[in-house]
N, C-alpha and C positions, 0 to 999 in steps of 0.2 A: 572437814571438806570430804566430799564423796564424788564419785565419777559416774556418769550415765553415758552409754555408748548409743549414738543415734544409729538409724538404719543406714546412713552414709558412712559408718564407721568413724564418726567424729567423736571425740571424747569431750564431754561437757563437765566442767568443774561446778558442783552445786553444794549448797549447804542444806543438810538434812534437818528437818524439824524433829525435835526430841519430845519426849513425853511430857515434861512440864508445860511447854508452849502449846502443844496440841490439847492438853487437858484444860488449859485456860480457854482455848478457842471453843472447845466442846462445851465448857460451862456457859460461855456467852450464848452459844446456840440453844442450850437447854433452857436458859432463862427466857429467851424470846419465845421458844416453843411453849414453855409453860404459861406465859401470858396469853398466847393465842389459844391454847388448849382450854385455859380457864374460861375465857370469853365464850368459846364455842360450846363447851359443856353446859355453861350457864343458859345460854340460848337453847340448847337442846333439852335441858331439864324443864324450862318453862314450857316448851312445846309438848313434852311428855306428860307433865302434870296437868296441862290444860285439855288434854284429850284422853280418852280411854283407850289406852294402848296395852298391849300384852307385855309381859316382862321379858319375853324372848326378843321381841322387837326393840325394846329399850337397850338391851345388852348388845345386840347386833349394831344398833346405830352408835352406841358409845365406842365399841370396838372399832368400827369403821372410821369414826372421827379421829380416835387416838393414832390409828394406823396411818391416816393420811397426814396428820400433823408431824408425827415422829419420823416416818419413813418418807412420805412425799415431800416433806420440805427439803430434806438432804438431797434427794434425787433431783428434784426440779432445780434447786440452786446450783448444784455441781454440774448439772447438764447445760444450763443456760450461761453460766459464768465460766465454764471450762475449768472446773475443779475448785471452786471457792464457795464457801458459805459466808454468812455475815460475820461469824466469829473468826473465820480465816481471813477475811478482808481486813478486819481490825488489827490482827496481829501480823499481817503480811505473809500468810501461808498459802500454799496452792498444792492441789493434788495433780500429779502428772503420771503419765505412763512410764514404764521402766526404761523406755528409749527417750524420755524427755518430751514427748509430744503431749498435746492436750487430750484429756479423757473424753469419752462419749457417754451416751445414755447407759449402755450395757455396763460399763465400768462403775458408774455411779450407782446403779441399781445393785450390782453384785456386792460392792463394798458396804452399801447402806444395809442391805438385807443381812449380811454377816455381822455388822455391828449391832443390829437389833436383836438377832436370834442366837448369835454365838459369842462375839466379843464381850459384850456387856449385858448379856441376858440375866435376868434376875434369878432364873433357876439354876445357875451355876454357883457353887460355893465361892470360888475365886474367879476373878475376871480374866478369862483366857487372853483377851486382847492386851491387857497390861503386861502379862508375863511374856507374851510373844514379842511385843515391842521392846521390852527391856533386853531380851536375848538376841534380837536381830540387829545386825550392825547398821542397817539403814532405818531403824526404828519402825519397822512394819508390823502392823497387827495382822490377825489372821485374815481379815478382809482385804487388806492390801496384798497379801500373798496370793490369795485366790483370783483377785481382779488384776494383778499384775501392775499395781500402781505404787507410788511413793509420794510422801508429803515432803515438800521442800520449802525453804524460806526464800521469798522473793526480794525482800529488802536487803540491801547491801549484798546483793547476790554476785553481780559481775565484778571480776577482778581484772585490772589492767593487764593486757597481754604483754609479756616481756619483749623487749626489742630484739628479735632474732635477726642476725646478719652473719655474713661470711666475709672475712677480710679478703680484699682483692687478690692478694698473692696466694691465697689458699683455696681458691675456687676449684682448681683442678684436683687438689687433694680431696676436697669435700665430695666431689662427684665421683671419686673412686672409692668411697668408704663402703664397707660391708656392714650393714645396719640390721641384718636379719635377727641377730641375738640380743639387740637392744629391746628390752621389754617395755611395755606401756607404763608399768609402775615406775621403772627408773627414769623414763622420759618425763613423766608427770612430776617426779621429785625434782628434776633438774629444771623443769619449767617453773615450778613453784619457787625454787631458789632464786632464779633470775628475776621473777616478778617481785620478789621482796628484797632484792639485792640493796637498793637504796635505803631500806629501812633497818638493815642489819649494822651492828658495830663493825669497825674494821677488823677486829680479830675473828668475829663470826664469819664475815664475808671470806676471809682467807681460809679458815678451817673448813667451813662447809663446801666452799668451792674446790679445795684440794681433795676432799673426801669423795665428792660426787664425780670429779673429773677422773679420779683413780678407778672408781667403779665403772664409768662409762668406757674408759680406755681398755679395761680388761675384757670387754665383750665386743669391741669393734676393732677394725683394722683397716688401713695401716695407720701408723702413728703420724702426727703432723711433721712435715719436713723442717719446720723451723720452730723455735721456742715460742710459746704462746701462753698468756695467762689463763687460768682455769675458767673464769667466767666467759671469755671470749671463745675458748675451746668448747664449752657446752653450748654456747649460742650457735657456733657453726654447725655442730652436729645436729641440733634441733632444727635449725633452718633447712639444712639438707634433708632431714627426715620429713619436714612439712612440705618441701618442694616436691619430693617424690610422691607423697600422698596425694597432693593436689594433681599432679599429672596422672596418677593412677585414676583418680575420680573423674577427671576430664575426659579420659579415653573410654569410660563407661557409658557416657551420655551420647546420644545420637547427634550427628552433625546437623546444625540447624540449616534450614533452607527458607528461601523466600527473599522479599526485597531487603531485608535487613541482615542478610548473611555477611559475616565478617570477611574482609578482603583477604584472600589467600596470599597476596603479595605484600601485605603489610609487615612491618618489622615486628618480630616477636617481642612479647612482653618480657621484661627482666625477670630472671630467675629468683632473685633475692630482694628483699624489701629495701635495704640500704644500698645506694649506688657506690661504686668506688670511684676514686678520682681525687683531685686536690680540693674539691668543694664538697666532699662527703661530710655528713655530720659527725661530730667526734664520738668515739666509743663511750657508752655509758658505763663501761667496766674498767676504766682506767686507761693508761697508756699501753698501746699495743707495741710490740717490738717492730722495728722498721722493716719494710719489705726488702728483700734482696734485689740488687740491680738486675734488670732484665738483660739477658745475653743478646748479642748482636754483632754485626760486622765492625762496629765502631765502639767496641768495649774499651774502657779506660786502660791505659798502659800500666804495666806492672810497676810497682815502686822500685827505684833504683837500688841496686845491691851495693854492698861495700866495696870501695876501690882498693886495689893493691897499693902498698906503699911504694913510693918512687925510689928508684935506684940512683944514687949519687956517685958520680965519678970523682977522681982525684982533684979536678979543677972546681968542684962545687956545683956543676951543672947536672941536672936530671937527664937520665938516659931517655930519648925520645920513645914514647909508647910504653914506658915501664909503669905508668900510674893509670893505665886504662882499666875499666871495669872488668870484672871477671865475666866470662861468657857463660 
């Protein structure tokens, strides 16, 4: 898995296409291009042999046909399909920009020209594109680096979002958290752990949860006021982080105007995805500690304390008031 950050500062989890898959897609494209090129060159040869044309004209026509088939095919296909060729469609690959958006004509042209003249050019002793792809952590060849693109896998791409929520009795604590030191890498590691929580063995659930919770607790403050299991702790921190990010993004957009302007007196939307209350769905991470009772004027009375032993007189009667409770 790798991460792409969009222009709205949203982190996308994507699967990068590696060299073997890309090589197979390229081989499919080259086979199709070879078939088309063979047919066109056969038609061109019949035309040239049937007419008295100079050798320079024949070389120029052959060069133009080869360039159109080899370069034009990739440019046209990736522009019209937003980053796919026939080979990529078969294997479920797609070319996107570094921010995850679709490529345009200039990106397709740059990466195709670099593919033809630099990455896999026959005049290089070794293919620079293969070397660059193996050394780059996102599998980019030189054409991708210049064009600002990356090849991703579309199939089995999306992963279920983990259920992020804050227990009702910890909402005020979550809103007081200092999250400036929580890095994107650590937050994404916690999010991946929660998304795979149900797939892990019980031992791994506990060990990974405790390790991630300790790392998160070392960079945020304050500590939770009550005891909470590690997955629910991570979920509360990530839910509060997401809530703040959504609030920040909402303030950057202009206020809508017109007949469909939202009602300013309407009730605000809930801050967290899972509502609190007796009918809230159960926690997917096990049993949470019970919430402490809410303080109020009708708080339950304190448990009775131990009574003093009664004082007995010589007649066997207890002295009145001797066995009252300690004040």
